[in-house]
N, C-alpha and C positions, 0 to 999 in steps of 0.2 A: 948849104944853108937849110934846105928843106929837110935834111936829115935831122937837124936839131929840132925842127918843128915836130917831126914825127916822134922823136924820143921824148920831147916835152909833153906831147899829147899822151904818150904811153904812161908817163909819170903821173899826169893828171888822172888818167883812168885808174891807175893803181891806187892813188890816194883816195879816189871815190870808192873803190872796192874795199879798201881798209876801213873806211867810214861805214860802209854797209855792214861789214862783218862786226864792227863794234856795236852797231845798233842791234843786230841780231843777238849778240852775246848779252847785251844790257837787258833786253826784254826777257831772254831766257833766264837770266839770273833773278829777275824780279818775279817771274812766274814760279820758280822753284823755291823762293823764299816764303811763300805762303801768305802773301799780302791779301788784304780784302779787295773786293771789286773796285772800290773807289780809289784805293791806293795804287792798285795795278793800272787803273785807267789814267791816273795822274802820271805814272812813269811812262806809259805809252805816249801820252800827249806831250811829254817833255822830250821824248826821243824822236817824235815825228818830224820836227823841223830839221834835225840832224840827218834823218833818213832821206828826206827830200833833197837836202843840200848835197849829200853824198851821191845820190842818184844823178843829180844835175851835173855834178863835177865829173862823174864817170862818163856821162853822155857827151859832155863838152870835150873831154879828152879824146874820146873816140872820133868825134867830128874833126878835131885838130889832126889826128892821125890820118884820117882819110884825105884831108886837104894836103898834108905833107906828102903822102904817097902819090896823090894825083898830080901835083905840080913838080914833084921831085923826079 
């Protein structure tokens, strides 16, 4: 049973990592498009909640992996 918890945590961490990469690519695309400072700031402010959620999901997944390994 704990093997499923470990793999589930790994999947959560992977989903968080994919979200972080998406945030990085989104901001890089906005920087290269030559937006003004205000427009770039709006893009970064829009990406910030997704970035924090992805980071939280990744950390939560790693905690689940540790729990699965500890009890497994």
